[in-house]
VOPAGU-2260 file (C-alpha; in pm, 1 decimal, decimal comma):
REM VOPAGU-2260
SITE   aa  ch    i         X         Y         Z
SITE  MET   A    0   11300,1   11347,2   11523,8
SITE  LEU   A    1   11443,8   11610,3   11286,3
SITE  ARG   A    2   11125,1   11586,5   11079,2
SITE  CYS   A    3   10922,9   11688,9   11384,3
SITE  LEU   A    4   11152,9   11972,0   11492,2
SITE  LEU   A    5   11188,9   12144,5   11152,9
SITE  PRO   A    6   10820,0   12238,1   11113,0
SITE  GLY   A    7   10812,9   12360,1   11474,5
SITE  ILE   A    8   11121,4   12580,2   11423,1
SITE  LEU   A    9   10973,9   12726,7   11103,8
SITE  LEU   A   10   10645,1   12795,5   11282,7
SITE  ILE   A   11   10820,3   12975,5   11570,9
SITE  ALA   A   12   11041,0   13179,2   11330,7
SITE  SER   A   13   10741,3   13293,3   11124,2
SITE  ALA   A   14   10549,3   13386,6   11441,0
SITE  CYS   A   15   10840,2   13603,4   11556,6
SITE  ALA   A   16   10857,2   13775,1   11218,3
SITE  TRP   A   17   10481,0   13838,1   11230,7
SITE  ALA   A   18   10497,5   13980,7   11583,0
SITE  ASN   A   19   10782,6   14221,3   11497,8
SITE  PRO   A   20   10732,1   14343,2   11140,4
SITE  PRO   A   21   10994,2   14586,9   11007,9
SITE  GLU   A   22   10905,8   14949,9   11062,6
SITE  ALA   A   23   10763,2   15126,0   10760,5
SITE  PRO   A   24   10924,2   15457,9   10672,2
SITE  ALA   A   25   10735,7   15759,1   10801,3
SITE  VAL   A   26   10510,7   15910,4   10536,7
SITE  SER   A   27   10392,8   16267,4   10565,9
SITE  GLN   A   28   10015,7   16301,3   10553,4
SITE  GLN   A   29   10045,4   16671,1   10474,6
SITE  PRO   A   30    9947,6   16756,4   10116,5
SITE  LYS   A   31   10226,0   16893,2    9901,4
SITE  GLU   A   32   10200,1   17272,5    9885,8
SITE  ILE   A   33   10160,2   17425,4    9541,7
SITE  GLN   A   34   10447,9   17657,2    9449,9
SITE  LEU   A   35   10300,8   17959,1    9272,5
SITE  GLN   A   36   10494,2   18165,3    9021,4
SITE  ASP   A   37   10505,3   18541,2    8987,7
SITE  PRO   A   38   10408,3   18707,8    8660,6
SITE  MET   A   39   10680,3   18797,1    8413,3
SITE  PRO   A   40   10756,3   19170,3    8369,9
SITE  GLU   A   41   10477,2   19358,1    8188,6
SITE  GLN   A   42   10255,3   19048,2    8205,1
SITE  ALA   A   43    9978,2   18909,2    8424,0
SITE  LEU   A   44    9958,2   18547,0    8536,0
SITE  LEU   A   45    9622,0   18371,6    8543,0
SITE  TYR   A   46    9583,0   18043,8    8729,9
SITE  LEU   A   47    9290,2   17838,5    8598,8
SITE  VAL   A   48    9151,9   17552,9    8808,9
SITE  ARG   A   49    8908,2   17270,7    8722,3
SITE  ILE   A   50    8692,4   17173,7    9019,4
SITE  ALA   A   51    8671,4   16810,4    9124,9
SITE  GLY   A   52    8369,8   16618,5    9000,6
SITE  ASP   A   53    8342,9   16772,7    8653,8
SITE  THR   A   54    8435,7   16489,6    8417,2
SITE  GLU   A   55    8420,6   16674,2    8083,1
SITE  THR   A   56    8746,3   16767,6    7912,2
SITE  VAL   A   57    8750,9   17142,4    7855,6
SITE  THR   A   58    8932,2   17346,2    7592,3
SITE  VAL   A   59    9036,4   17684,8    7727,3
SITE  SER   A   60    9077,7   17980,7    7494,3
SITE  MET   A   61    9193,4   18338,6    7545,9
SITE  ASP   A   62    9077,7   18604,4    7300,3
SITE  GLY   A   63    8952,5   18332,8    7063,2
SITE  ALA   A   64    9280,9   18135,8    7049,0
SITE  LYS   A   65    9311,3   17789,1    7205,5
SITE  VAL   A   66    9544,1   17798,3    7506,7
SITE  VAL   A   67    9519,1   17458,8    7678,6
SITE  ILE   A   68    9308,9   17143,5    7704,4
SITE  MET   A   69    9227,3   17075,2    8069,7
SITE  PRO   A   70    9117,0   16730,1    8185,8
SITE  GLN   A   71    8927,9   16689,2    8511,9
SITE  ASN   A   72    9117,3   16764,8    8836,0
SITE  SER   A   73    9379,1   16986,2    8672,7
SITE  TYR   A   74    9506,7   17341,4    8682,3
SITE  THR   A   75    9719,7   17559,3    8458,8
SITE  ALA   A   76    9887,1   17899,2    8457,9
SITE  ILE   A   77    9889,7   18128,9    8156,7
SITE  SER   A   78   10080,6   18449,9    8107,4
SITE  VAL   A   79    9888,3   18728,1    7933,0
SITE  ALA   A   80    9954,9   19086,4    7827,3
SITE  PRO   A   81    9760,9   19357,5    8011,0
SITE  GLY   A   82    9433,0   19480,0    7868,4
SITE  ASP   A   83    9080,8   19356,2    7800,0
SITE  ARG   A   84    9072,5   18976,8    7766,7
SITE  ARG   A   85    8808,9   18717,8    7679,0
SITE  LEU   A   86    8848,4   18388,3    7867,4
SITE  ALA   A   87    8636,5   18095,4    7750,6
SITE  ALA   A   88    8596,2   17723,1    7818,2
SITE  SER   A   89    8428,4   17487,4    7574,2
SITE  THR   A   90    8327,5   17122,9    7604,8
SITE  PRO   A   91    8331,7   16857,9    7330,8
SITE  ALA   A   92    7961,0   16936,1    7276,9
SITE  GLY   A   93    8059,0   17292,5    7188,4
SITE  GLN   A   94    7907,6   17467,7    7489,6
SITE  GLU   A   95    8099,1   17789,0    7552,3
SITE  ARG   A   96    8062,6   18090,9    7775,1
SITE  ILE   A   97    8294,6   18390,2    7757,5
SITE  THR   A   98    8417,7   18572,2    8067,1
SITE  GLU   A   99    8535,1   18928,9    8008,3
SITE  LEU   A  100    8845,4   19030,8    8208,3
SITE  LYS   A  101    9043,1   19351,2    8252,7
SITE  VAL   A  102    9400,2   19241,3    8326,9
SITE  GLN   A  103    9682,0   19461,4    8457,7
SITE  ALA   A  104   10056,6   19399,9    8443,7
SITE  GLY   A  105   10197,0   19238,9    8757,1
SITE  GLU   A  106    9868,1   19073,8    8859,6
SITE  ARG   A  107    9840,9   18712,8    8968,1
SITE  ARG   A  108    9475,3   18607,1    8956,6
SITE  PHE   A  109    9290,2   18281,4    9015,6
SITE  PHE   A  110    8978,9   18142,9    8845,9
SITE  TYR   A  111    8798,5   17813,1    8884,3
SITE  LEU   A  112    8561,5   17660,4    8634,5
SITE  LEU   A  113    8213,7   17600,6    8766,4
SITE  ALA   A  114    8016,3   17327,5    8588,3
SITE  PRO   A  115    7637,6   17305,0    8578,0
SITE  PHE   A  116    7504,4   17015,4    8785,1
SITE  SER   A  117    7176,6   16828,3    8759,1
SITE  GLN   A  118    6930,7   16876,5    9043,3
SITE  PRO   A  119    6832,7   16558,1    9227,6
SITE  SER   A  120    6465,3   16476,6    9219,2
SITE  ASN   A  121    6270,5   16418,8    9535,0
SITE  ASN   A  122    6217,1   16041,7    9528,0
SITE  MET   A  123    6105,1   16050,1    9890,2
SITE  MET   A  124    5767,6   16190,7    9789,2
SITE  LEU   A  125    5711,0   15900,9    9550,0
SITE  PHE   A  126    5863,5   15605,0    9729,9
SITE  GLY   A  127    5877,5   15691,4   10100,5
SITE  LEU   A  128    6167,2   15538,8   10292,1
SITE  LEU   A  129    6307,6   15362,8    9983,8
SITE  GLY   A  130    6305,2   15699,5    9804,6
SITE  ALA   A  131    6495,3   15860,6   10093,2
SITE  ILE   A  132    6761,7   15588,3   10074,7
SITE  LEU   A  133    6785,9   15625,4    9695,3
SITE  ASN   A  134    6813,3   16001,6    9731,6
SITE  GLN   A  135    7114,9   15958,8    9962,5
SITE  THR   A  136    7296,8   15690,2    9763,3
SITE  VAL   A  137    7205,5   15717,8    9396,2
SITE  ASN   A  138    7049,4   16051,7    9320,0
SITE  ARG   A  139    7337,1   16290,4    9383,4
SITE  PRO   A  140    7387,0   16598,5    9163,8
SITE  VAL   A  141    7614,0   16519,3    8869,4
SITE  PRO   A  142    7779,2   16744,4    8611,7
SITE  VAL   A  143    7575,6   16788,5    8297,2
SITE  ASN   A  144    7680,5   16906,8    7956,2
SITE  GLY   A  145    7644,4   17282,4    7947,1
SITE  GLN   A  146    7826,4   17608,7    7977,3
SITE  ARG   A  147    8104,6   17625,8    8233,2
SITE  ILE   A  148    8147,5   17956,0    8416,5
SITE  TRP   A  149    8484,6   18103,4    8517,9
SITE  THR   A  150    8463,0   18240,3    8872,4
SITE  GLU   A  151    8738,0   18442,6    9036,5
SITE  SER   A  152    8875,7   18306,6    9362,1
SITE  PRO   A  153    9105,7   18432,0    9638,5
SITE  GLU   A  154    9458,7   18287,9    9623,3
SITE  SER   A  155    9421,7   18084,6    9943,6
SITE  GLU   A  156    9106,9   17908,6    9818,5
SITE  ALA   A  157    9257,6   17841,1    9476,8
SITE  LYS   A  158    9571,3   17690,4    9633,0
SITE  GLY   A  159    9350,4   17461,3    9840,6
SITE  MET   A  160    9163,9   17349,1    9528,4
SITE  MET   A  161    9490,9   17279,2    9343,2
SITE  VAL   A  162    9627,2   17035,2    9604,1
SITE  GLY   A  163    9634,9   16687,9    9452,8
SITE  MET   A  164    9557,9   16813,1    9101,2
SITE  SER   A  165    9776,9   16768,4    8797,8
SITE  LEU   A  166    9927,7   17053,7    8600,1
SITE  ALA   A  167    9791,2   17092,7    8246,7
SITE  LEU   A  168   10064,3   17250,5    8033,4
SITE  PRO   A  169    9957,4   17528,5    7795,1
SITE  ASP   A  170   10001,1   17464,0    7422,2
């Protein structure tokens, strides 16, 4: 008799546990807000952001000197003296484009790095419906090796881009 009751009791106990699982702790779905810093006295602070989707590692230099290596989905902040500056980003293939900046003390500015992307071909012309499906699933624009362009951004847009990114520490 006990042999028959024990499996039944275990079955009922496990069903009760399944019906009333312990409550999981509440998790905030809000992204963590980026805390920006102010520039140091007599300096400017430049926030540099890598856009999502660009997979190349980029070496950032200021006035010809290496400042930081930025992997994909990262951002950094560099403090610079006022004056004319030359900001550049180079890829392992050596592609580099220089952005000329005039920086003033007390400024906090934001730049994101725009990568060149391949243009999808129009497979629909060649393969009809199959081409249209391929165009939607396979033939998306992808980053290609080439010069990256620093583009200035408003603070609010840059903060939005930085959510979920990692901080790349300057050298």
